[in-house]
C-alpha positions, 0 to 999 in steps of 0.5 A: 331322406337327404343325399349330402353330395358335394356340390350341393351342399357347397351351394349352401352357406359355409359355416350352416348346421343342417337341423334334422330329425336323425333317421331310424337308421341312426338310433343304434349307431355304430352297431357293427365295425366300421371300415375305414379305407385308406386309399394308399399303402400302409405306413404313409401319412395318410395311413397313419392319421387314419390309424390315429382317428381309428384308435381315438374313436375306438378309446373315446367311444368304443367303436370298432373302426377297421383300417383298411389299405386299398393303395393304387392309381394315385388314390383312385382304387380305394375310392373306388371301392368307396363308391360301390360300397353300401350306404349304410354308415359302416364303411368311409374312407379319407379322401384327399386333395390328390384324389378327390380336386386333382386325379378326377381331372388328371386321369383319362379314366376314373372309376368314381365321380366326386360330385354323385358317388360321395358325400362329405363328413368332416374335413381332417387335417391339412399338411401345407406345401414348403418351398425348398430350395438347394443351399447350391443356388444361395436363394435367400427369398422367394423373391430372389428365386423369382428374379433369378428365374425371369432372367434364366428362364426354363433353367431352374428344375423344380422336383416332384413326387409325380405328375400329378402330385400335390407338390407336381400341381403346387409347383406349376401353380407357383410358376403360373402366379410368378409368371416364370418358366421352371423345368418340371422334373417328376420322380417316382416318389417324394424321397428320391425328389428330396434326395436329388434336391440334397444333392443338388441335381434340381434346384427345388421341390415343394415339399409336405411339411413333415418332409420340410420339419426333417430336413429344416437344419440341413446346411443343403437346403434353404427353407423359403416359405410355406404355403399357408395364409397363417403361420405353421407352428411347426415351422416357426419363422417360415415366410408365408408364400403369399407375401410374395404372392398374394392369395398363394395357398396350397396344401395336401388336405384329407377328410372323410366321404362315404358314399352319396346316400348314406342316411343323414342322421348317421353322417351328423354323428360321424361329423359330431365325434370326429369333431371330438376325437380332432379336439382330443388333446391326444389328437392335437399332439399327434397330428401336429407332431405328424407335421399336420394343421388340424381342420375338422368343421361342419359337413358344409365346409368340407364340401365347400373346400373340396369344391373350391380346390377342385376349381383351382386345381383343374384349371392349373391341369388344363393350362399345363395340358398334362394327363395320365391315361 
């Protein structure tokens, strides 16, 4: 029986499809409830997306998918629980950029190893980061911001939802690529950071798409750019950051992972059904309404995304010399 692992799978060509007979374990799968671990609190973006998926699988295939929230330590507690679960296809989790590609390089002690403990199933969605600035600064473009920062090093304050969050690492990535010096200001959550941006106490934040959508018409901020390589439908007319800094891409991505050793046939079933769910009109409407860019695709595609993101974010974390004990 093959064991899907991130690093091994990513070595295969992106878009290739593994063809193998389904294992006996997959013949009657699923025949009991499937636990879907959400490593964040109820009511947040990840929880909402997980419940969309669970409902779609239930309505389309009569699966019994039970969402279980296991928050804490930036999502590492929930994934640690998954790593200790039986690889039988009846426990899966929502993995994210934070707990798959950032936290393993940020936290001093972590209870899992992505490359050893998890098997990739499918990419779900991505929420790009959006560069917002205080209207008090009157920046009209990314070029304006960079020029000011070069002339006034260390004076622009970039807020974030906490050290090591996707917004924080994106801000450091931006400073690195633009060759500017910014003052990084961590908050205890995205809401207080946004409040201080609206109040003019900080100058910049990289916000997730839903937050940017909610504030786009505010006269207290300017929406300068989105961190995707292609335009985002939910933010029409917003320039791409890559137009100023070629190749710049950053997003909080999510996907489904299972314990390493889960039978290949079961992983194939999960991949197929979840891809079908993501392509349904109901899911497309819900995910786009939540600010997400729908992903999907093969097991190999998801594995490659995680490995590439891990390489990029770990290098930024190392350069910034940040660590959480």
